[in-house]
C-alpha positions in Angstrom: 9.8 12.2 -6.1 11.6 9.2 -7.6 9.0 9.1 -10.4 10.1 12.5 -11.6 13.4 11.3 -13.1 12.3 8.6 -15.5 9.4 10.7 -16.8 11.5 13.8 -17.4 12.4 12.6 -20.9 8.7 12.1 -21.8 8.0 15.7 -20.7 10.9 17.0 -22.7 9.7 15.2 -25.8 6.2 16.6 -25.4 7.6 20.1 -25.0 9.7 19.7 -28.1 6.8 18.4 -30.2 3.8 20.4 -28.8 5.2 23.3 -26.8 5.0 24.3 -23.2 1.3 25.0 -23.2 0.4 21.3 -23.4 2.7 20.4 -20.5 1.2 23.2 -18.4 -2.3 22.0 -19.1 -1.2 18.4 -18.2 0.4 19.7 -15.0 -2.8 21.5 -14.0 -4.9 18.4 -14.6 -2.4 16.2 -12.7 -2.2 18.6 -9.7 -6.0 18.8 -9.5 -6.3 15.1 -9.6 -3.5 14.5 -7.1 -4.6 17.0 -4.5 -8.3 16.2 -5.0 -7.8 12.5 -4.5 -5.5 13.3 -1.5 -8.0 15.5 0.2 -10.8 13.1 -0.4 -8.8 10.2 1.1 -7.9 12.2 4.1 -11.6 13.1 4.6 -12.7 9.4 4.1 -10.0 8.1 6.4 -11.7 9.8 9.4 -14.7 7.5 9.1 -12.8 4.3 7.9 -9.4 4.3 9.5 -8.9 0.5 9.1 -8.9 0.5 5.3 -5.5 -0.3 3.7 -6.7 1.0 0.3 -6.5 4.5 1.8 -2.7 4.2 2.0 -2.6 3.0 -1.6 -4.6 6.0 -2.9 -2.5 8.4 -0.8 0.7 6.9 -2.5 -1.0 7.2 -5.9 -1.9 10.8 -5.2 1.7 11.6 -4.2 3.0 9.9 -7.4 0.6 12.1 -9.5 1.8 15.2 -7.7 5.4 14.2 -8.6 4.4 13.7 -12.2 2.7 17.0 -12.3 5.9 18.6 -10.9 7.8 17.2 -14.0 5.3 18.7 -16.4 5.2 22.1 -14.6 8.9 22.7 -14.8 8.8 24.1 -18.2 
């Protein structure tokens, strides 16, 4: 959630230049990527629970979902 605040200015600039449709499309792509990566890592963690990279990918997925939230608040 902390990643939302610094990137809000970028989203605002994109909305001013290109309109809300671009930000909505970016939000859809980011949400799909975030939740797809999240669900795959949860599925993969069942077979390989000792991997520390799973936690890294889950954190990255959460960050992508936060970024998508910024672009979806148009």
